[in-house]
Structure formats: C-alpha cells, structure tokens
C-alpha positions in Angstrom: 0.0 0.0 0.1 1.0 3.4 -0.9 2.0 5.5 2.3 0.2 8.1 3.7 1.1 11.5 5.2 -1.3 14.7 6.6 -2.8 16.6 3.8 -2.0 19.7 5.8 -3.9 21.2 7.9 -7.0 19.1 6.8 -6.8 16.2 9.2 -6.9 13.8 6.6 -4.4 11.1 6.1 -4.1 11.2 2.2 -1.9 8.6 -0.3 1.0 10.5 -1.2 0.4 9.8 -4.6 -3.2 11.3 -5.5 -5.4 9.9 -8.5 -5.6 12.6 -10.7 -8.4 12.3 -12.3 -8.0 14.6 -15.8 -7.5 10.4 -16.7 -11.3 9.8 -16.8 -11.8 12.4 -19.3 -12.6 10.3 -22.1 -12.8 7.0 -21.3 -15.5 4.6 -20.5 -17.7 3.8 -17.4 -16.3 0.4 -17.5 -12.9 1.3 -18.2 -13.3 3.7 -15.2 -14.3 1.2 -12.8 -11.5 -0.8 -13.7 -9.4 2.3 -12.8 -10.9 2.5 -9.1 -10.3 -1.4 -9.0 -6.7 0.0 -9.2 -6.6 2.7 -6.5 -8.0 0.3 -4.2 -5.5 -2.0 -5.2 -3.0 0.8 -4.0 -5.0 2.3 -1.2 -4.9 5.5 -2.8 -7.8 7.6 -1.3 -7.7 11.2 -2.3 -9.2 11.7 -5.9 -8.4 15.0 -7.9 -10.8 16.1 -10.2 -12.0 19.4 -12.6 -15.0 20.4 -13.6 -13.2 21.2 -16.9 -11.6 17.5 -17.5 -14.2 16.3 -20.1 -16.6 13.3 -18.3 -14.2 12.8 -15.3 -16.9 14.1 -12.8 -19.2 11.9 -14.2 -17.1 9.1 -14.4 -16.2 9.3 -10.6 -20.3 9.6 -9.5 -21.1 6.3 -9.5 -18.0 5.4 -7.7 -19.6 7.1 -4.5 -22.6 5.6 -4.0 -20.3 2.9 -2.5 -17.0 4.4 -1.8 -17.9 8.1 -1.0 -16.1 7.6 2.7 -12.9 5.8 1.4 -12.1 8.9 -0.6 -11.1 12.7 0.2 -12.9 14.5 -2.8 -11.4 17.5 -4.4 -12.8 19.3 -7.8 -11.9 22.5 -9.3 -14.0 25.9 -10.8 -12.2 27.4 -13.6 -14.3 30.2 -13.4 -13.5 33.4 -12.1 -16.6 35.2 -11.3 -19.2 35.2 -8.4 -21.6 33.4 -10.3 -20.3 31.5 -13.0 -18.3 29.9 -10.3 -21.2 28.9 -8.4 -22.9 27.7 -11.5 -20.0 25.2 -12.0 -19.3 24.1 -8.5 -23.2 23.1 -8.4 -22.9 21.1 -11.8 -20.2 19.6 -10.2 -22.1 18.0 -7.1 -24.7 16.9 -9.0 -22.0 15.4 -11.3 -20.2 14.0 -8.8 -23.9 12.5 -7.6 -22.6 14.2 -3.7 -23.7 16.6 -1.5 -20.7 18.0 -0.8 -17.1 17.9 -1.5 -13.8 17.8 0.7 -11.9 20.6 -1.5 -12.6 22.7 -4.2 -9.9 24.7 -5.8 -9.7 27.7 -8.3 -8.1 26.1 -11.1 -5.2 27.2 -13.1 -5.4 31.0 -11.6 -2.2 32.7 -12.9 -2.9 35.0 -15.6 -2.6 38.8 -13.9 -6.4 40.2 -14.9 -8.7 36.1 -14.0 -6.6 36.5 -10.8 -7.2 40.2 -10.1 -11.2 38.7 -11.3 -11.1 35.6 -9.0 -10.1 37.3 -6.1 -12.2 40.7 -6.5 -15.1 41.7 -4.9 -17.7 39.8 -7.3 -14.8 36.6 -7.9 -15.4 33.1 -7.7 -12.8 33.3 -4.3 -16.0 34.9 -2.9 -18.4 31.7 -3.9 -16.1 29.5 -2.9 -16.0 31.2 0.5 -19.4 30.4 1.0 -19.9 27.4 0.0 -17.2 26.8 2.7 -19.8 28.8 5.2 -23.0 26.5 3.9 -21.3 22.9 4.2 -20.9 22.5 0.1 -16.6 22.0 0.9 -14.6 21.9 3.7 -11.5 23.4 2.5 -10.5 25.7 -0.3 -7.1 25.7 -2.6 -5.5 26.7 -6.0 -4.2 25.6 -8.7 -1.8 26.5 -11.7 0.5 25.7 -14.2 3.6 27.5 -16.1 6.6 29.0 -14.5 4.8 31.9 -13.1 2.6 30.0 -11.0 4.9 29.4 -8.0 5.5 33.5 -8.3 1.4 33.8 -8.7 0.5 31.3 -5.7 2.7 33.5 -3.2 0.6 36.4 -4.1 -2.7 34.5 -4.3 -1.5 32.9 -0.5 -0.6 36.6 0.7 -4.8 37.4 -0.4 -6.0 34.3 1.3 -4.7 31.9 3.4 -5.9 28.7 0.9 -5.4 25.2 2.5 -3.7 23.5 -0.4 -1.6 24.8 -3.6 -0.9 22.6 -6.8 2.3 23.3 -9.3 4.8 21.9 -11.6 7.2 19.9 -9.9 10.0 17.8 -11.1 13.8 17.6 -11.2 14.2 19.4 -14.6 11.8 22.1 -13.8 13.3 22.6 -10.5 16.7 23.1 -13.3 15.2 26.1 -13.9 17.2 28.6 -11.1 14.3 31.9 -11.1 11.5 29.0 -10.2 13.4 27.0 -7.8 13.7 30.2 -6.0 10.0 31.2 -5.7 9.2 27.3 -5.3 11.3 27.1 -2.4 9.8 30.2 -0.8 6.5 29.1 -1.6 7.4 25.5 0.1 8.8 27.2 3.0 5.4 29.3 3.8 3.6 26.5 3.3 5.4 24.4 5.5 4.9 27.5 8.2 1.3 27.4 7.3 1.0 24.3 6.9 -0.8 24.1 3.4 -1.0 21.2 1.9 1.2 20.7 -1.6 0.0 19.2 -4.9 2.9 18.4 -7.7 1.7 17.8 -11.2 3.8 17.2 -14.2 6.5 14.3 -12.6 6.9 11.6 -15.4 6.4 14.3 -17.9 9.9 13.6 -20.2 9.2 16.2 -22.8 6.6 18.2 -25.0 5.4 16.4 -27.7 8.1 16.2 -30.3 6.5 17.5 -34.0 5.1 14.5 -35.9 5.4 12.1 -33.2 3.1 9.1 -32.5 0.8 10.2 -29.4 0.8 6.7 -27.6 -0.4 8.2 -24.9 -3.4 10.3 -23.3 -1.5 13.3 -22.3 -0.8 16.6 -24.0 3.5 15.9 -22.9 4.9 12.5 -24.0 5.6 10.7 -20.6 8.3 8.3 -19.5 7.0 5.2 -20.9 9.7 2.6 -19.1 9.4 1.4 -15.5 13.0 2.7 -14.5 12.9 6.1 -15.3 9.0 6.5 -14.2 10.6 4.8 -10.2 13.6 7.4 -10.6 11.2 10.8 -11.6 8.3 9.5 -8.8 11.1 9.0 -6.0 12.9 11.8 -6.7 9.0 13.5 -5.8 8.4 11.7 -3.2 11.9 12.1 -1.4 10.3 15.8 -0.7 8.4 14.8 2.3 6.3 17.8 1.9 4.8 17.2 -1.2 1.8 14.8 -2.7 2.2 13.5 -6.4 -0.7 13.8 -8.1 -1.0 10.9 -11.1 -0.5 11.6 -15.0 -3.9 12.1 -16.9 -4.0 8.6 -18.8 -5.1 5.3 -17.4 -2.9 2.8 -19.0 0.3 4.3 -17.4 -1.2 5.0 -13.8 -0.5 1.3 -12.9 3.1 2.0 -13.5 3.1 5.5 -11.6 1.5 3.9 -8.8 4.0 0.9 -8.5 6.7 3.1 -8.7 5.1 5.0 -5.4 4.4 1.8 -3.8 8.1 1.2 -3.7 9.5 4.4 -2.6 12.2 4.4 -0.4 14.7 7.0 -1.4 15.1 10.2 -3.6 17.3 9.2 -6.9 20.8 11.0 -6.5 21.2 14.3 -8.6 23.7 12.1 -10.9 21.5 9.3 -11.4 18.7 11.9 -12.0 21.1 13.9 -14.4 21.7 10.7 -16.7 18.1 10.1 -16.8 17.5 14.0 -18.5 21.1 13.3 -20.6 19.5 10.0 -21.8 15.9 10.3 -22.3 16.2 14.3 -23.7 14.3 15.2 -20.7 13.4 18.8 -21.5 11.2 21.6 -19.1 7.6 21.2 -19.8 7.4 25.4 -18.9 9.9 28.0 -20.0 
C-alpha cells in the first residue's frame, strides 16, 4: 500500500500519490471502474478532479454511492466570477452525485487579469468561501501551471489563507533557477502554515515532438519505462512535504502507482542527470 501523510492542516491522511482524475476525461464507465479497482488495490484514498476534465466527474459519480467514505474528494472551478463559479460548482456536485466535496480549488489561477477578477469583490473566491460556510466544501485550494505559478501562488496566499496549492514540480523544472527560488519560498510558507502541496507533471519527459505518434492521453510525452518512471516518481516523493498527482492516462497509471508503492529514497542528482541526458528530457514550461 502507498504510504500516507497529513494533507496539510485538513486532518486527512492522504496517500502520497493522489489520483489525478483528468485521466477519466474520455474513458468509458467500464474503463473507469477498472481504474477504481486499481486505486483500491494500492490504497489510494484521494481523488483530484475538475469541472473541465471532460467526463471525469461523471465517471466518478457512480463510485460515490458505495465508496464516498474511502476518498478525500477534490474538484476545481476554472470560472473567475461569483455567479459562474457557483453555477459550475453546483453542477460538479450533481455530476459527482454528492452533497459536498472535501476540497474545491480555483483552477489554473495564473493570468494576472483573471487573478484580479477571481480575487475581487464579485469573484470566484467569494463564492467558494460561501460554499465553505454552507458546508458544501470543507477546504479551499488554488492550482496553476507555468513558470509563473510559484510567484502567483505566493501572491494568492498573501490574499487568502488557502488550505492547499498545486503546481508543476520535477527534477528538470527545478533546474530553472528562477522557478526553483520561488518554489522554495512557497514551500517554506506552506510548511509554516501547514498548507498541503500537490505536484503535477512528475513523469513528463518533454512536449510531444512534431509529428510524433501520441501513444498516451497526455498533452506531453511521458516516460514509458518503469525504471525511468521510478526515478521520476521517487525524486518527487523524496520531498516529504509534497504529494504527487498522477498523470492523465489510465494505462500508465499502474506504473506510477507501482513506483510509489516501492518508494524508499530519492535518487541522487547524478542518477537524475543521467536520466535527463539519456531520455533527452526538457522542461514542460519555460
């Protein structure tokens, strides 16, 4: 079984590897149900989805009748205004077939103009705070991609005391000195405030090369060999502060969970440098 750790100050012991349910965006219910069996096999007890993840919420909904108590359930809204965020969130509850979720997150909040709208007097943050007051969610988080996200999360956590954050984090991303410096500041703040830190793009090798056959349901080319996935996953889990959100392809999911299940220690920089060189790894965001 995959090890667990406190998910920030929520009181929940989440598996260090969280199911990134974008992987359910365009699969059948039968395929989704087989994925559930895999999650239960490894003891995964935390699901992270979003309104924008295709049919993901619809695929999770049927699980909740029997398994709601087994999972910390998180979703996201990408809307920026109060009314739109409320409408999207209430639709998420309907699709998930639940009365409430454990965590709702402001999704991909990086663009400055969108940030100002979401944080404003009639913004999405106002709605999710009301949702928390109404018992529709227990906790509130914020997510983002791109190199700018660490700096933006610092600004977001200045504005509101979020319970969780989500950002890209990998060996190759942390070779970017500007990004790494802001990530370290963010991790220090999260540790001080007991904010849960989720990470994405752990097994990303590079963006798809032009003309390459796309063999995975991800917008980047993932590592495929178990040994490579092991190194990438173990490097992430080597930071005890963070959680690893799995990739958006159900067929590669078992390899990531297998790697997490066998985690013992973080690979050396020398081993990771060799991986970068041999697999021609490039950063997802520049």
